[in-house]
C-alpha positions in Angstrom: 0.0 0.0 0.0 1.3 3.5 -0.9 1.0 6.4 1.5 -0.8 9.5 0.4 0.2 13.1 1.1 -1.9 14.5 4.0 -4.9 16.5 2.8 -3.8 17.0 -0.8 -7.1 18.8 -1.5 -9.0 19.4 -4.7 -10.8 22.6 -4.9 -14.0 23.3 -6.8 -13.9 26.8 -8.5 -17.3 27.9 -7.2 -16.3 31.6 -7.2 -15.1 31.7 -10.7 -18.3 32.9 -12.4 -18.7 35.7 -9.8 -15.1 36.8 -10.3 -15.5 36.8 -14.1 -18.6 38.9 -14.0 -16.8 41.5 -11.9 -13.8 41.5 -14.2 -16.0 41.8 -17.4 -17.4 45.0 -16.0 -14.3 46.4 -14.4 -11.6 45.5 -16.9 -11.0 46.0 -20.5 -12.2 43.5 -23.1 -8.7 42.0 -23.6 -8.2 41.2 -19.9 -11.6 39.6 -19.7 -10.9 37.6 -22.9 -7.6 36.4 -21.4 -9.3 35.3 -18.2 -12.1 33.5 -20.0 -9.6 31.7 -22.3 -7.5 30.8 -19.3 -10.4 29.3 -17.5 -11.3 27.3 -20.6 -7.8 25.9 -20.8 -7.9 25.0 -17.1 -11.1 23.0 -17.6 -9.4 21.2 -20.6 -6.3 20.6 -18.5 -4.1 22.6 -20.8 -2.2 24.0 -17.9 0.7 25.6 -19.8 -1.7 27.4 -22.2 -3.8 28.5 -19.3 -0.7 29.9 -17.6 0.1 31.9 -20.7 -3.4 33.3 -20.9 -3.5 34.3 -17.2 0.0 35.8 -17.5 -1.3 38.0 -20.5 -4.3 39.0 -18.3 -1.9 40.1 -15.5 0.2 42.1 -18.0 -3.0 43.7 -19.4 -4.2 44.6 -15.9 -1.7 44.3 -13.0 -4.5 44.7 -10.5 -6.5 41.7 -11.8 -7.1 39.3 -8.9 -8.6 36.9 -11.3 -5.4 36.8 -13.4 -3.3 35.9 -10.3 -5.8 33.4 -9.1 -5.6 31.7 -12.5 -1.9 31.8 -12.4 -1.9 30.2 -9.0 -4.0 27.2 -10.2 -2.0 26.9 -13.4 1.4 26.8 -11.6 -0.1 24.3 -9.1 -0.8 21.8 -11.9 2.6 22.5 -13.4 4.3 21.7 -10.1 5.8 25.1 -9.6 5.4 25.3 -5.8 7.0 28.7 -5.0 5.2 30.4 -7.9 1.9 29.1 -6.5 2.7 30.7 -3.1 3.5 34.1 -4.8 0.4 34.1 -6.9 -1.9 33.1 -4.0 -0.5 36.0 -1.9 -1.1 38.4 -4.8 -4.6 37.1 -5.3 -5.5 37.7 -1.6 -3.9 41.1 -1.6 -6.1 42.1 -4.5 -9.2 40.3 -3.4 -9.5 39.6 0.3 -12.9 37.9 -0.3 -11.5 34.9 -2.2 -11.9 32.3 0.5 -10.8 29.5 -1.8 -7.5 31.2 -2.4 -7.0 31.7 1.3 -7.7 28.0 2.1 -5.4 26.9 -0.7 -2.6 29.2 0.6 -3.1 27.9 4.1 -2.7 24.3 2.9 0.5 25.3 1.1 1.8 27.0 4.2 1.5 23.7 6.0 3.7 22.0 3.4 6.6 24.3 4.1 9.2 22.9 6.5 8.7 23.7 9.3 4.9 24.2 8.8 3.8 27.9 9.0 1.1 27.1 11.5 0.4 30.5 13.0 0.1 32.1 9.5 -2.3 29.3 8.5 -4.4 29.8 11.6 -4.8 33.5 10.8 -6.0 32.6 7.3 -8.4 30.0 8.7 -9.8 32.5 11.2 -10.4 35.0 8.4 -12.2 32.4 6.3 -14.5 31.2 9.0 -15.2 34.8 10.2 -16.4 35.6 6.6 -18.3 32.3 6.2 -18.7 30.0 9.1 -20.0 27.2 6.8 -17.1 27.4 4.3 -16.1 23.8 4.1 -12.5 24.3 3.1 -12.1 26.4 6.2 -13.0 23.4 8.4 -10.8 21.1 6.4 -8.0 23.6 6.9 -8.6 23.4 10.7 -8.2 19.6 10.5 -5.0 20.0 8.6 -3.6 22.4 11.2 -4.5 20.0 14.0 -2.7 17.2 12.1 0.4 19.4 11.7 0.3 20.2 15.4 0.3 16.5 16.3 -3.2 16.5 17.8 -4.8 13.1 18.4 -6.1 11.3 15.4 -9.6 11.1 16.8 -9.8 14.9 17.1 -8.6 15.4 13.5 -11.1 12.9 12.2 -13.9 14.5 14.2 -13.0 17.8 12.6 -13.1 16.3 9.0 -16.4 14.7 9.8 -17.7 18.1 10.9 -16.8 19.4 7.4 -18.5 16.4 5.9 -21.7 17.1 7.8 -21.9 20.6 6.3 -22.4 19.0 2.9 -22.6 15.2 2.9 -22.6 15.1 -0.9 -19.2 16.9 -1.3 -16.8 14.1 -2.3 -13.6 16.2 -1.7 -14.2 16.1 2.1 -14.3 12.3 2.1 -11.1 12.3 0.0 -9.4 14.4 2.7 -10.5 11.9 5.3 -9.3 9.0 3.2 -5.9 10.6 2.7 -5.5 11.4 6.4 -6.0 7.7 7.2 -3.5 6.8 4.5 -0.8 8.9 6.1 -1.5 6.9 9.3 -1.2 3.6 7.3 -4.8 2.8 8.1 -5.8 1.4 4.8 -9.1 -0.2 5.9 -10.3 3.1 7.4 -9.2 5.0 4.3 -11.2 2.7 2.1 -14.2 3.0 4.3 -14.0 6.8 4.0 -13.9 6.9 0.2 -16.7 4.3 0.1 -18.8 6.6 2.3 -18.2 9.4 -0.1 -19.2 7.3 -3.1 -22.3 6.1 -1.3 -23.3 9.8 -0.6 -22.5 10.8 -4.2 -22.6 7.7 -6.5 -22.1 9.6 -9.7 -19.0 11.5 -8.7 -16.2 11.0 -11.2 -13.8 12.4 -8.7 -14.8 9.9 -6.1 -14.7 6.9 -8.4 -11.3 7.8 -9.8 -9.9 8.4 -6.3 -11.1 5.0 -5.2 -9.6 3.5 -8.4 -6.2 5.0 -7.5 -6.6 3.7 -3.9 -7.2 0.2 -5.2 -4.4 0.4 -7.7 -1.8 1.1 -5.1 -3.3 -1.6 -2.9 -2.4 -4.0 -5.8 -6.1 -4.8 -6.3 -6.0 -4.3 -10.1 -9.3 -5.9 -11.1 -11.2 -3.8 -8.6 -9.3 -0.6 -9.6 -10.1 -1.1 -13.3 -13.8 -1.5 -12.4 -13.8 1.8 -10.6 -12.1 3.6 -13.5 -14.6 2.1 -15.9 -17.5 3.3 -13.6 -16.0 6.8 -13.7 -16.0 6.8 -17.5 -19.5 5.4 -17.6 -20.6 8.3 -15.2 -19.1 10.9 -17.5 -17.7 9.8 -20.9 -16.2 13.3 -21.4 -14.2 13.3 -18.2 -10.6 13.9 -19.1 -9.5 12.9 -15.6 -11.3 9.6 -15.8 -9.7 8.7 -19.2 -6.3 9.8 -18.0 -6.6 7.8 -14.8 -7.5 4.5 -16.5 -4.7 5.1 -19.1 -2.2 5.6 -16.3 -3.5 2.6 -14.5 -2.9 0.4 -17.6 0.6 1.8 -17.9 1.4 1.0 -14.2 -0.1 -2.5 -14.5 1.9 -3.0 -17.7 -1.2 -3.6 -19.8 0.2 -1.6 -22.7 -2.3 -2.5 -25.4 -5.1 -1.3 -23.2 -3.1 1.8 -22.2 -2.6 2.7 -25.9 -6.3 2.3 -26.6 -7.1 4.5 -23.5 -4.8 7.3 -24.7 -6.4 7.1 -28.2 -9.8 7.4 -26.5 -8.6 10.4 -24.7 -7.6 12.0 -28.1 -11.2 11.5 -29.3 -12.6 13.0 -26.1 -10.4 16.0 -26.6 -11.2 16.4 -30.3 -7.7 15.4 -31.5 -6.1 18.3 -29.6 -2.3 18.7 -29.6 -2.4 18.2 -25.8 -4.1 14.8 -26.0 -1.7 13.6 -28.8 1.2 14.8 -26.6 0.1 12.3 -23.9 0.0 9.5 -26.5 3.6 10.5 -27.5 4.6 10.4 -23.8 3.1 6.9 -23.6 5.0 5.7 -26.6 8.2 7.2 -25.2 7.9 5.6 -21.7 7.2 2.2 -23.3 10.3 2.4 -25.4 8.4 3.0 -28.7 10.6 6.1 -29.4 10.1 6.2 -33.2 6.3 6.2 -32.8 6.6 9.0 -30.1 8.7 11.1 -32.5 6.3 10.5 -35.3 3.3 11.7 -33.2 5.2 14.8 -32.1 6.3 15.6 -35.6 2.7 15.4 -36.8 1.6 17.7 -34.0 4.2 20.2 -35.1 3.1 19.9 -38.7 -0.5 20.6 -37.7 0.3 23.3 -35.1 3.8 24.8 -35.8 3.5 27.2 -32.8 2.6 24.5 -30.3 5.8 24.8 -28.4 5.2 21.9 -25.9 5.6 19.4 -28.8 8.8 21.1 -29.9 10.2 21.0 -26.3 9.4 17.3 -26.1 10.7 16.2 -29.5 13.8 18.3 -28.9 14.4 16.4 -25.7 13.8 13.1 -27.5 16.3 14.1 -30.2 18.7 14.9 -27.4 18.2 11.5 -25.8 19.0 10.0 -29.2 22.1 12.2 -29.4 20.8 13.7 -32.7 22.2 17.1 -31.8 21.6 18.8 -35.1 17.8 18.1 -34.8 17.8 19.5 -31.3 19.2 22.8 -32.5 16.7 22.8 -35.4 13.9 22.9 -32.8 15.8 25.4 -30.6 16.2 27.8 -33.6 12.4 27.8 -34.1 11.6 28.1 -30.4 14.0 31.0 -29.9 12.6 32.8 -32.9 9.2 32.5 -31.4 10.5 33.8 -28.1 14.2 34.6 -27.5 13.6 34.5 -23.7 11.8 31.2 -23.7 12.9 29.6 -20.5 12.0 26.0 -21.6 14.1 26.5 -24.8 17.0 27.9 -22.8 16.8 24.8 -20.5 16.7 22.5 -23.5 19.8 24.2 -24.9 21.5 23.9 -21.5 20.8 20.2 -21.6 22.3 20.0 -25.1 25.4 21.8 -23.8 25.7 19.4 -20.9 25.6 16.5 -23.3 28.3 18.1 -25.3 30.4 18.2 -22.1 30.1 22.0 -22.0 28.7 22.5 -18.5 30.2 26.0 -18.2 28.1 27.1 -21.3 25.0 25.4 -19.9 25.4 27.4 -16.7 25.0 30.6 -18.6 21.7 29.6 -20.1 20.4 28.4 -16.7 21.4 31.6 -15.1 19.3 33.5 -17.7 16.3 31.3 -16.7 16.9 31.8 -13.0 17.0 35.6 -13.5 13.5 35.4 -14.9 12.2 32.6 -12.5 14.5 32.3 -9.4 12.7 29.3 -8.0 12.1 27.4 -11.3 12.4 23.8 -10.2 13.8 22.4 -13.5 16.3 25.2 -13.8 17.5 24.7 -10.2 17.8 21.0 -11.0 19.8 21.6 -14.1 22.1 24.1 -12.4 22.9 21.5 -9.6 23.7 19.0 -12.3 25.9 21.5 -14.2 27.8 22.4 -11.0 28.4 18.7 -10.2 29.7 18.3 -13.7 32.1 21.2 -13.1 33.2 19.6 -9.8 31.7 22.4 -7.8 30.0 20.2 -5.2 29.4 22.9 -2.6 27.6 25.1 -5.1 25.6 22.1 -6.4 24.5 21.3 -2.8 23.4 24.9 -2.4 21.1 24.5 -5.4 19.9 21.2 -4.1 18.9 22.9 -0.9 17.0 25.5 -2.9 15.0 22.8 -4.6 14.1 21.2 -1.3 13.1 24.6 0.1 11.0 25.8 -2.8 9.7 22.3 -3.9 9.5 20.1 -0.8 7.4 17.4 -2.5 9.7 17.0 -5.6 10.8 13.4 -5.5 13.4 13.7 -8.3 15.7 15.8 -6.0 16.7 12.4 -4.5 18.6 11.6 -7.6 20.6 14.8 -7.4 21.5 14.0 -3.8 22.7 10.6 -4.8 24.7 12.1 -7.7 26.3 14.6 -5.4 27.3 11.7 -3.0 28.9 9.8 -5.8 30.6 12.9 -7.0 32.1 13.3 -3.6 33.2 9.7 -3.6 31.0 8.9 -0.7 29.5 5.6 -1.6 28.1 5.0 1.9 26.0 8.1 1.7 24.9 7.2 -1.9 23.7 3.9 -0.6 21.7 5.5 2.2 20.2 8.1 -0.1 19.3 5.4 -2.7 17.4 3.5 0.0 15.6 6.7 1.0 14.5 7.3 -2.6 13.3 3.8 -3.0 11.3 4.1 0.2 9.7 7.4 -1.0 8.7 6.0 -4.3 7.1 3.0 -2.6 4.8 5.4 -0.6 4.3 8.1 -3.3 0.9 8.8 -4.7 0.6 10.0 -8.3 -0.3 13.6 -8.9 0.2 16.2 -11.6 3.9 16.3 -10.7 4.6 12.6 -10.3 2.8 10.4 -12.7 2.8 6.6 -12.1 5.5 6.2 -14.8 7.7 8.9 -13.3 7.4 7.2 -9.9 8.3 3.9 -11.4 11.3 5.4 -13.3 12.6 7.0 -10.1 12.3 3.7 -8.2 14.3 1.9 -10.9 16.9 4.6 -10.8 17.0 4.3 -7.1 17.7 0.6 -7.3 20.3 1.2 -10.0 22.1 3.8 -7.8 22.0 1.4 -4.8 23.6 -1.3 -7.0 26.4 1.0 -8.0 26.9 2.1 -4.4 27.2 -1.5 -3.4 29.7 -2.0 -6.2 31.8 0.9 -5.0 31.7 -0.6 -1.5 32.9 -3.9 -2.8 29.6 -5.7 -2.0 29.4 -7.6 -5.3 26.6 -10.0 -4.5 24.3 -7.1 -3.4 25.4 -5.0 -6.4 24.7 -7.9 -8.9 21.3 -8.5 -7.4 20.2 -4.9 -7.8 21.7 -4.3 -11.2 20.3 -7.6 -12.6 16.9 -6.4 -11.3 17.2 -3.2 -13.2 18.1 -5.1 -16.4 15.0 -7.2 -15.8 12.8 -4.2 -15.3 14.3 -2.3 -18.3 15.3 -5.0 -20.7 16.0 -2.5 -23.5 18.1 -0.2 -21.5 21.7 -0.1 -22.8 22.7 1.9 -19.7 21.4 -0.9 -17.4 23.5 -3.5 -19.2 26.6 -1.3 -19.0 26.1 -0.9 -15.3 25.7 -4.7 -14.8 28.8 -5.3 -16.9 30.8 -3.4 -14.2 29.9 -6.1 -11.7 31.3 -8.8 -14.0 34.5 -6.7 -14.4 34.9 -6.6 -10.7 34.4 -10.4 -10.6 37.1 -10.8 -13.2 34.6 -12.3 -15.6 35.7 -10.4 -18.8 33.7 -12.7 -21.1 30.4 -12.0 -19.3 31.2 -8.3 -19.2 32.0 -8.2 -23.0 28.7 -10.1 -23.7 26.8 -7.4 -21.9 28.6 -4.5 -23.6 27.8 -6.2 -27.0 24.1 -6.4 -26.0 24.2 -2.8 -24.8 25.6 -1.7 -28.2 23.0 -3.7 -30.0 20.3 -1.9 -28.0 21.8 1.6 -28.6 24.6 1.9 -31.2 25.2 5.5 -29.9 26.1 4.5 -26.4 29.8 5.3 -26.2 30.1 3.6 -22.8 29.1 0.3 -24.6 31.5 0.9 -27.4 34.4 1.8 -25.1 33.4 -1.2 -22.9 33.7 -3.6 -25.9 37.1 -2.1 -26.7 38.4 -2.2 -23.1 37.3 -5.8 -22.6 39.0 -6.8 -25.9 42.2 -5.2 -24.6 41.9 -6.9 -21.2 41.4 -10.2 -23.0 44.5 -9.6 -25.1 42.4 -9.3 -28.3 43.8 -6.0 -29.5 43.4 -6.9 -33.2 39.7 -7.6 -32.5 39.5 -4.2 -30.8 41.0 -2.4 -33.9 38.5 -4.3 -36.1 35.5 -3.3 -34.1 36.6 0.3 -33.9 36.9 0.3 -37.7 33.4 -1.0 -38.0 32.1 1.7 -35.6 33.9 4.4 -37.7 32.2 3.0 -40.8 28.8 3.1 -39.1 29.3 6.8 -38.2 30.7 8.1 -41.5 30.4 11.8 -41.8 30.1 12.4 -38.0 33.4 14.1 -37.2 32.8 14.5 -33.5 31.9 10.8 -33.1 34.8 9.6 -35.2 37.1 11.8 -33.2 36.1 9.9 -30.1 36.6 6.6 -31.8 40.1 7.6 -33.0 40.8 8.5 -29.4 39.6 5.0 -28.4 41.8 3.5 -31.1 44.8 5.3 -29.5 44.1 3.5 -26.2 44.4 0.2 -28.0 47.7 1.2 -29.6 48.9 2.4 -26.2 48.0 -1.1 -24.7 50.1 -2.6 -27.5 53.0 -0.1 -26.6 52.8 1.3 -30.1 53.3 4.9 -29.1 53.8 6.3 -32.7 50.5 4.8 -33.8 48.7 6.1 -30.7 50.2 9.6 -31.3 48.9 9.5 -34.9 45.4 8.5 -33.8 45.3 11.3 -31.2 46.4 13.9 -33.6 43.8 12.7 -36.1 41.1 13.0 -33.3 42.2 16.6 -32.6 42.1 17.5 -36.3 38.6 16.0 -36.6 37.2 17.8 -33.5 39.4 20.7 -32.2 37.2 20.9 -29.1 37.6 17.2 -28.1 39.5 17.7 -24.9 40.1 14.0 -23.9 42.3 13.7 -27.0 44.4 16.7 -25.9 44.8 15.3 -22.4 45.7 11.8 -23.7 48.2 13.3 -26.1 49.8 15.3 -23.3 49.9 12.2 -21.1 51.5 10.3 -23.9 54.1 13.0 -24.4 54.8 13.1 -20.6 55.4 9.3 -20.5 58.1 9.9 -23.2 59.7 12.7 -21.1 58.5 15.2 -23.7 57.3 17.5 -21.0 57.6 20.7 -22.9 55.5 19.3 -25.7 52.9 18.0 -23.2 52.7 21.5 -21.6 52.2 23.0 -25.0 49.2 20.7 -25.6 47.7 21.5 -22.3 48.1 25.2 -22.9 46.2 24.8 -26.2 43.4 23.3 -24.2 43.5 26.3 -21.8 43.3 28.7 -24.7 40.1 26.9 -25.9 38.5 26.6 -22.5 40.1 27.3 -19.1 39.4 24.2 -17.0 40.3 23.3 -13.5 41.3 19.7 -14.6 43.8 21.1 -17.1 45.3 23.6 -14.8 45.8 20.7 -12.3 47.5 18.6 -14.9 49.9 21.5 -15.7 50.5 21.9 -12.0 51.4 18.2 -11.8 53.8 18.5 -14.8 55.5 21.6 -13.4 55.8 20.0 -10.0 57.3 16.9 -11.6 60.1 18.9 -13.1 60.8 20.9 -9.9 59.1 24.1 -11.0 57.4 24.7 -7.6 56.2 28.3 -8.2 54.5 27.4 -11.5 53.0 24.3 -10.0 51.5 26.3 -7.1 50.2 29.0 -9.5 48.4 26.5 -11.6 46.9 24.6 -8.7 45.6 28.0 -7.4 44.1 28.7 -10.9 42.3 25.4 -10.8 40.9 26.2 -7.4 39.8 29.6 -8.6 37.6 27.9 -11.2 36.5 25.0 -9.1 37.0 25.6 -5.4 35.7 22.0 -4.8 38.5 20.4 -6.8 39.8 17.8 -4.4 42.9 16.9 -6.5 44.1 20.5 -6.9 43.5 21.1 -3.2 45.3 17.9 -2.2 48.3 18.6 -4.4 48.6 22.2 -3.3 48.5 21.1 0.3 51.3 18.6 -0.3 53.3 21.2 -2.1 52.9 23.8 0.7 53.8 21.1 3.4 56.8 19.8 1.5 58.3 23.2 0.7 57.9 25.2 3.9 54.7 26.9 2.9 51.8 28.0 5.0 50.9 24.9 7.0 47.6 26.3 8.3 46.5 26.8 4.7 47.8 23.3 3.8 45.8 21.8 6.6 42.6 23.5 5.5 43.2 22.4 1.9 44.0 18.8 2.8 41.0 18.5 5.2 38.7 19.8 2.5 40.0 17.2 0.0 39.3 14.4 2.5 35.8 15.8 3.3 34.8 15.9 -0.3 36.1 12.4 -1.2 36.5 10.0 1.7 37.6 7.0 -0.4 40.9 8.2 -1.7 43.9 7.0 0.2 46.2 9.7 -1.2 44.1 12.4 0.4 44.4 10.9 3.9 48.1 10.4 3.3 48.5 14.1 2.4 46.5 15.2 5.5 48.6 13.0 7.7 51.8 14.4 6.1 50.6 18.0 6.9 49.8 17.0 10.5 53.3 15.5 10.7 54.9 18.7 9.4 53.0 20.6 12.0 54.4 18.3 14.7 51.0 16.8 15.5 52.0 13.1 15.4 48.8 11.5 16.9 46.4 12.8 14.2 49.2 12.2 11.6 49.3 8.5 12.5 45.5 8.3 12.5 45.2 9.7 9.0 48.1 7.7 7.6 46.6 4.5 8.9 43.4 5.3 7.0 45.5 5.8 3.9 47.2 2.5 4.3 43.9 0.7 4.9 42.1 2.3 1.9 45.1 1.6 -0.4 45.2 -2.1 0.6 41.4 -2.4 0.2 41.4 -0.8 -3.2 44.4 -2.9 -4.3 42.5 -6.1 -3.3 39.5 -5.1 -5.4 41.6 -4.3 -8.4 44.1 -7.1 -8.1 47.0 -4.6 -8.0 50.0 -4.2 -5.6 49.6 -1.5 -2.8 51.9 1.5 -3.1 54.6 1.2 -0.5 54.9 5.0 0.0 51.9 5.2 2.3 53.3 2.5 4.7 56.8 4.2 4.6 55.3 7.5 5.7 53.2 5.9 8.4 56.4 4.3 9.7 58.0 7.7 9.9 55.0 9.1 11.8 55.0 6.1 14.2 58.7 6.6 14.8 58.2 10.3 15.7 55.4 9.3 17.9 57.6 6.9 19.8 55.9 3.8 18.5 57.3 0.7 16.9 57.0 1.1 13.1 57.6 -2.5 12.1 55.1 -4.0 14.5 52.5 -1.3 14.2 52.3 -0.8 10.5 
């Protein structure tokens, strides 16, 4: 059984006609027209279009309470929590008699953490003073009592008081049902919704709610019957048709789901919105070509319907068809050069092109217009993580949780941040939290059944990868095999499972999975590189060259892809110790794609291995000219340090930290440099401590921290940190089948000797 959010109310817009009559008299015709059209779109569940109409009404008349009330309801259905709060406040400021807006604002105040109870009580008092029989005022009282931790019996009595005011009002029974669900009292919840249906047998809202209850109680046959009753009660109900379609998706009855979405198209007169839902269905059931075909037809019929362009652009992005993404972006930005959705799509494209710094610029433009835009905050956090700026990423994650407390997807970001920090234990904990939340989540406008299912699968996948990082191979295999079972066409799932077989030293099984992943998605570079790496590991370098040649043939004319493949071919030559051939391939990659940074870095590393440091530095400096990057400054620092140029090494490490203050490698290396060359030991301690805090699974960082302590004469913490370094190094060596570095043990021996211990016995 899945829990429901407490009192996730539905509101019946009983004051809309009164509001509209006032505005038709008081405002100009254009404002009234925008309001009327907005209400029409709300009824048809065209929430984005409704928002645009109400926004136009607000621009036409900034004092229109109806415009802000419409915006509040539009944003609510679009999942923009903070915007809902802003618009509800404006509505009440302009029209203090809108009791429905006050009740809704109060319910949102209680979702804030911690709940704004006193502010909600004030609103409740104003509502009941204006109309003692206003039902939502009494429901709000019950919600306040629940937030205050009052006894369940008192809360239930208050909801029943609201029910007595109008026994036919189904929304009151739904509030009672959901309250019981938060207490994990499924029988009482079912009895509550059954009471409501008995009082109002023809209520589509009641029947669909009962259907959802039964669906999440895994009583599928009964759930389907309720949805069918809702459709029979009102064959034009969009909510009823959407609900049964979502039920069929969740229960994996895809033929019935497709038929239900096609029925929805008929109900909505072949509208672009209804066809967009069909396209989403095709997309989520891995019928991508059909989804794209539907979207392209929508665009052909309605060229200005931007929602279809956003979606097909995202699908092209998923398919790595970058040129087609930018075709859609060109049209979208011609329609509106400040289009926030288009800017976010472009930022995603930049992220995919490994240009997170350019993505940040687009997202910043979005956030200037909409500071609490949930998707922009999410993308910004992703971009900051890609740039290695973990602290900034965590700040944006905090903003998402503050502005959008019910947004489940933020759990993925927190897991990503934990992995980025090298904290597999935290990633494991966060993965379990996400899985638990998806188990109890109830679908709404923000979280459809498919979104909840996808998040659950990603949570399981993340948990499997965390187990893998922690060396728990049996648990990792169980989870990642489960993900492959749940998403049999996902090349990414196969690639992840292959990592387990690599850890088990089962190269043949890993290669088989990489081959299957490539067959499922020929554009998955992880699958391609996995095939090549396994061939190298198995001593089949000729086979690796042959496969790369076939990949190059399959991507004829795609310079950027072929550049990556030539880079991969260089790795094979490097494994064969054929440095001239590797150098030739890397130079070819650079010529094909002058912005392909891995080729520059690999070429510089190759030159370094041949003691051609000056040439290597020249290559890195070319990269810096194209795009200053913390990683490249760090590499230059390492090279300068290696040839004894301490001042230049320090300068480059500092440049790296200026760009990415969270760069653990640069911080660690600079800390060592300062400690080893009589630098500022306090600064060195701060840098080394920060590196350890950001990545707690790197032996070198603990070793550096211990070395700094030793230089400061603090032998006890030095020994403690160096012991951690030795333990981690030996653990990692065991996982990878390599020999532990002796340097860590040698430095620990020095520390123990200074502490007066017995190095040989203690190490």
